[in-house]
C-alpha positions in Angstrom: -36.5 57.5 42.7 -32.7 57.4 42.9 -31.1 54.1 43.8 -28.2 54.0 46.2 -25.5 51.3 46.5 -24.8 49.8 49.9 -21.1 49.6 49.1 -19.1 52.4 50.8 -17.5 55.0 48.5 -14.0 54.3 49.7 -14.2 50.6 48.9 -10.4 50.0 48.8 -10.0 51.7 52.2 -12.6 49.4 53.7 -10.7 46.3 52.3 -7.4 47.5 53.9 -9.2 48.0 57.2 -10.7 44.5 56.9 -7.3 42.9 56.2 -5.8 44.5 59.4 -8.9 43.8 61.5 -8.0 40.4 62.9 -10.9 38.0 63.4 -13.4 40.6 62.2 -11.7 40.7 58.8 -13.3 37.7 57.2 -16.8 38.7 58.3 -16.4 42.1 56.7 -15.2 40.7 53.4 -18.1 38.3 53.2 -20.5 41.1 54.0 -19.0 43.2 51.2 -19.5 40.3 48.7 -23.1 39.9 49.8 -23.7 43.6 49.3 -22.2 43.3 45.8 -24.7 40.6 44.9 -27.6 42.9 45.7 -26.1 46.1 44.4 -27.6 47.7 41.3 -26.2 46.5 38.0 -24.8 49.9 36.9 -22.8 50.2 40.1 -21.2 46.8 39.6 -20.3 47.6 36.1 -18.4 50.7 37.2 -16.2 48.9 39.7 -17.2 45.4 40.5 -14.8 43.7 42.9 -15.1 40.4 41.0 -14.7 40.0 37.3 -12.8 37.9 34.7 -12.5 38.0 30.9 -11.1 35.3 28.5 -10.3 35.7 24.8 -8.7 33.6 22.0 -7.1 34.5 18.7 -9.5 32.5 16.6 -12.9 31.0 17.0 -12.7 28.6 14.0 -10.2 25.8 14.1 -9.5 23.7 11.0 -7.6 20.4 11.5 -5.9 18.4 8.6 -6.8 14.8 9.1 -4.8 13.4 6.2 -2.9 10.3 7.5 0.4 11.7 6.4 -0.3 15.4 7.3 -2.3 15.1 10.5 -1.1 17.5 13.2 -2.6 19.4 16.2 -3.6 23.0 16.0 -2.6 25.5 18.7 -4.6 28.7 19.5 -3.3 31.5 21.7 -5.7 32.8 24.4 -5.6 35.3 27.3 -7.4 35.6 30.7 -7.7 39.0 32.5 -8.7 40.0 36.0 -11.2 42.8 35.5 -12.2 42.9 39.2 -10.9 45.4 41.8 -9.0 42.9 43.9 -6.6 39.9 43.6 -8.3 36.8 42.3 -7.6 33.1 41.9 -8.9 31.9 38.5 -9.4 28.4 37.1 -9.6 27.3 33.5 -11.7 24.6 31.9 -12.6 23.5 28.3 -14.7 21.0 26.4 -15.6 20.0 22.9 -18.7 18.2 21.6 -18.5 14.7 20.3 -15.6 12.2 20.6 -13.7 12.9 17.4 -11.9 16.0 18.6 -9.9 16.8 21.8 -8.8 20.1 23.4 -6.1 20.7 26.1 -5.0 23.8 27.8 -1.4 24.8 28.7 -2.6 26.1 32.1 -5.4 25.0 34.3 -5.4 27.9 36.8 -3.8 31.3 37.7 -3.4 32.2 41.4 -3.3 35.6 43.0 -3.7 37.5 39.8 -3.7 41.2 40.6 -6.6 43.4 39.5 -6.2 44.5 35.9 -3.5 41.9 35.1 -3.6 39.6 32.1 -2.1 36.1 31.6 -1.6 34.1 28.4 -2.2 30.4 27.7 -2.7 28.1 24.7 -5.4 25.8 23.7 -4.4 22.7 21.6 -6.9 21.0 19.3 -6.4 17.5 17.9 -8.3 14.9 15.8 -7.8 11.3 14.8 -6.4 10.8 11.2 -8.8 9.7 8.5 -12.0 10.8 10.3 -14.9 12.1 8.1 -15.6 15.7 7.4 -17.1 17.0 10.7 -17.8 20.2 12.6 -18.2 20.4 16.4 -18.5 23.3 18.9 -16.0 24.0 21.7 -15.8 26.4 24.6 -13.2 27.6 27.2 -14.3 28.8 30.6 -12.5 31.0 33.1 -13.9 31.1 36.7 -13.0 33.2 39.7 -12.7 30.7 42.6 -11.5 33.1 45.4 -11.1 36.8 46.0 -9.0 39.2 48.1 -5.5 39.0 49.7 -6.9 36.6 52.3 -8.7 34.4 49.8 -12.5 34.2 50.2 -14.3 31.6 48.3 -16.6 33.0 45.6 -20.1 31.4 45.4 -20.6 29.4 42.2 -22.7 31.4 39.7 -22.0 34.7 41.3 -22.4 37.6 38.9 -19.2 38.3 37.0 -17.4 35.3 38.4 -17.0 33.5 35.1 -16.4 34.2 31.4 -16.5 31.9 28.3 -15.2 32.0 24.8 -16.4 29.5 22.2 -16.0 28.5 18.5 -16.1 25.6 16.1 -13.5 22.9 15.3 -13.6 21.3 11.9 -11.9 18.3 10.2 -10.8 19.3 6.7 -11.6 17.2 3.6 -8.7 15.5 1.8 -8.2 13.4 -1.3 -6.1 10.3 -1.5 -6.4 7.4 -4.0 -4.7 4.1 -4.9 -4.6 2.9 -8.6 -4.7 -0.9 -8.8 -4.0 -2.6 -12.2 -5.4 -6.2 -12.3 -2.3 -7.6 -14.2 0.7 -5.3 -14.0 3.1 -7.8 -15.6 4.6 -7.5 -19.1 2.1 -8.1 -22.0 3.5 -9.9 -25.0 1.2 -9.5 -28.1 1.3 -9.9 -31.8 1.1 -7.3 -34.5 -2.5 -6.1 -35.0 -3.6 -7.7 -31.7 -5.7 -5.8 -29.1 -4.7 -5.6 -25.5 -7.0 -4.5 -22.6 -5.5 -2.9 -19.5 -8.0 -3.2 -16.6 -7.9 -1.4 -13.3 -9.8 0.1 -10.3 -9.3 3.2 -8.1 -9.6 3.0 -4.3 -10.8 6.2 -2.6 -8.6 6.5 0.5 -9.8 10.0 1.2 -12.5 11.1 3.7 -15.2 12.3 1.3 -16.9 11.4 -1.9 -14.4 12.2 -4.7 -14.4 12.6 -8.4 -11.4 10.5 -9.6 -9.9 10.2 -13.1 -7.4 7.9 -14.7 -5.4 9.0 -17.8 -2.7 7.7 -20.1 0.2 10.1 -19.4 2.2 9.2 -22.4 -0.7 8.9 -24.9 1.1 10.7 -27.8 4.3 8.6 -27.4 2.2 5.5 -27.6 0.4 6.7 -30.7 3.7 7.7 -32.3 4.9 4.1 -31.8 2.0 2.9 -34.1 -0.5 1.9 -31.5 -4.2 2.9 -31.6 -6.6 3.5 -28.7 -9.7 1.4 -29.3 -11.3 2.9 -26.1 -11.0 6.3 -24.6 -7.5 6.9 -23.2 -9.1 8.0 -19.8 -11.6 6.8 -17.2 -13.7 8.8 -14.8 -15.6 7.7 -11.6 -17.3 9.1 -8.5 -16.2 7.0 -5.6 -17.3 6.9 -1.9 -14.7 7.1 0.8 -13.3 3.7 1.7 -14.6 2.1 -1.5 -13.3 1.2 -5.0 -14.6 2.3 -8.3 -16.1 0.0 -10.9 -13.5 -1.7 -13.2 -12.1 0.6 -15.8 -10.6 -0.6 -19.1 -8.3 1.0 -21.7 -7.9 -1.0 -24.9 -4.8 -0.7 -27.2 -4.3 -2.1 -30.7 -0.7 -3.0 -31.7 0.7 -1.8 -35.0 -0.3 -3.9 -38.1 3.4 -4.4 -39.1 6.6 -4.3 -37.1 10.0 -4.7 -38.7 11.5 -5.3 -35.2 10.2 -5.8 -31.7 8.4 -2.9 -30.2 8.5 -2.3 -26.4 6.7 0.6 -24.7 5.6 1.6 -21.2 1.9 2.5 -20.8 1.9 5.0 -18.0 -1.4 5.4 -16.0 -2.1 8.2 -13.5 -5.1 8.5 -11.1 -5.9 11.9 -9.6 -8.7 13.9 -7.9 -10.8 16.4 -9.8 -11.7 18.0 -6.5 -8.2 18.6 -5.1 -5.5 19.3 -7.6 -2.9 19.5 -4.9 -3.5 15.9 -3.8 -0.8 13.4 -4.6 -1.6 11.3 -7.7 -1.2 7.5 -7.9 0.7 6.1 -10.9 1.2 2.6 -12.4 3.0 1.6 -15.6 2.5 -1.6 -17.7 5.0 -2.8 -20.3 3.6 -3.9 -23.7 5.9 -5.8 -26.1 5.0 -6.4 -29.8 6.8 -9.2 -31.6 8.3 -8.4 -35.1 6.3 -9.3 -38.2 7.0 -12.7 -39.9 10.1 -13.2 -42.0 13.8 -14.1 -41.6 13.5 -17.7 -42.9 12.1 -19.1 -39.8 15.4 -18.9 -38.0 15.3 -18.7 -34.2 17.6 -16.1 -32.6 19.0 -16.0 -29.1 16.3 -13.6 -27.9 13.6 -16.0 -29.2 15.2 -18.9 -27.4 15.2 -16.9 -24.1 11.4 -16.5 -24.3 10.7 -20.2 -25.0 9.2 -22.3 -22.2 10.4 -25.8 -21.2 7.8 -27.6 -23.4 8.9 -25.7 -26.5 12.5 -26.5 -25.8 11.7 -30.2 -25.3 9.9 -30.2 -28.7 12.9 -28.6 -30.4 15.2 -31.1 -28.7 13.2 -34.1 -29.9 13.1 -32.7 -33.4 16.9 -32.2 -33.4 17.5 -35.7 -32.0 15.2 -37.3 -34.7 17.1 -35.4 -37.5 20.5 -36.7 -36.3 19.1 -40.3 -36.1 17.9 -40.1 -39.7 21.3 -38.8 -40.8 23.0 -41.7 -39.1 20.6 -44.3 -40.6 21.3 -42.8 -44.1 25.0 -43.1 -43.6 24.7 -46.8 -42.5 22.5 -47.6 -45.5 25.0 -45.9 -47.8 27.9 -47.9 -46.4 26.0 -51.2 -46.6 25.0 -50.5 -50.1 28.7 -49.8 -51.1 29.7 -53.1 -49.4 27.1 -55.1 -51.2 28.2 -53.7 -54.5 31.8 -54.7 -53.8 30.8 -58.2 -52.9 28.7 -58.5 -56.0 31.6 -57.5 -58.2 34.0 -59.9 -56.4 31.5 -62.8 -56.9 31.2 -62.1 -60.6 35.0 -62.2 -61.0 35.3 -65.4 -59.0 32.6 -67.1 -61.2 34.4 -66.0 -64.4 37.7 -67.5 -63.0 35.9 -70.8 -62.1 34.4 -71.1 -65.6 37.8 -70.6 -67.2 39.3 -73.3 -65.0 36.6 -75.8 -65.9 37.3 -75.3 -69.6 40.9 -76.0 -69.3 40.1 -79.0 -67.1 42.2 -77.6 -64.4 41.0 -75.8 -61.4 43.9 -74.2 -59.8 44.4 -74.5 -56.1 45.0 -70.8 -56.2 41.5 -70.0 -57.4 40.0 -72.3 -54.8 42.0 -70.7 -52.1 41.1 -67.2 -53.4 37.4 -68.1 -53.4 37.5 -69.5 -49.9 39.4 -66.5 -48.7 36.9 -64.2 -50.2 34.0 -65.9 -48.5 35.8 -65.7 -45.1 36.6 -62.1 -45.6 33.0 -61.3 -46.5 31.8 -62.9 -43.3 34.2 -61.0 -41.2 33.5 -57.7 -43.1 29.8 -58.0 -42.1 30.8 -57.6 -38.4 33.8 -55.3 -38.9 31.8 -52.8 -40.9 29.7 -51.6 -38.0 32.7 -51.7 -35.6 34.6 -49.4 -37.9 31.6 -47.1 -38.3 32.5 -44.9 -35.3 36.0 -44.4 -36.6 34.9 -43.5 -40.2 31.9 -41.4 -39.3 32.4 -37.7 -38.8 29.5 -35.3 -37.9 31.5 -32.5 -39.7 30.7 -34.4 -43.0 26.9 -34.0 -42.5 
């Protein structure tokens, strides 16, 4: 049995009559809407008075959540009036979860003519550093009124709404921080081993395979060093965590004619993301020259001595000067004693000669007395004159 629609064939003519019909106009429009609700589906599809369509350029939205690269993503969309009369259309959107947000450039379009299309944008955003996630989103267009004299459209009326959906994702990223436990200069002796210890912090948003390598390995080996351990370190690290402690051990050259100074350059990078920025640290290693040179201390050596070593050297130097002064005093006193001994012998000889002749000259007596007085004075004057006679240039 053939089905007939209750909608008049000249539908647009009826609408124009209704718009000019005064108070009866609204009643007629509502009646037409009611008839459309109960009309056969194929008849509505051929020329439904109410209809809307919404589309977007992409249904999958990927957001970079790297803390230094995080940025919103904008998607272009369109809404179209596919009904047979003017419509007021509202827009709405939502996204699952709390890690993402969506906002529309327009929230409604008023008096959109039949067959017309309007554009708007949907902007998606996410907080930086969030984990790798995927959530659904949708955008809904709804006809809220219909006709030149707007008539409210019942909620849920067939063809009164359209929806477009998709998925929004936070993209994985790699980021790391290489931390050396003691980045200061290492001063070692020839043949000595030195351990460089470090950890890698995973500042990315996923489990990452991280590696540390010695960038200038060949330069270090050419300088005479040997790697006791592997010149690299590998670890799988959870996001927001640090790796176990890594160690790279060097052995200094057995002999060095002069001081050797070299930078050990370490670089940490991701094996999962070759485009991720690496983290680099360098440690200076200084090897002192081998023994020799008569034990002399150069200016460079003095610069590296601490206060205790300088104090010891000062005490030694002061003691040496004291010994030299003591030796000079002993030498002078010895010379003085020798002179006194010779003078005494000569005086005794003169006294003996005077006794034999039975005459002791007053002159001898005065000479002997003068000699004794001068000897007593010389004992005190000798030390007084020491500062004048002593010259450090003679040492």
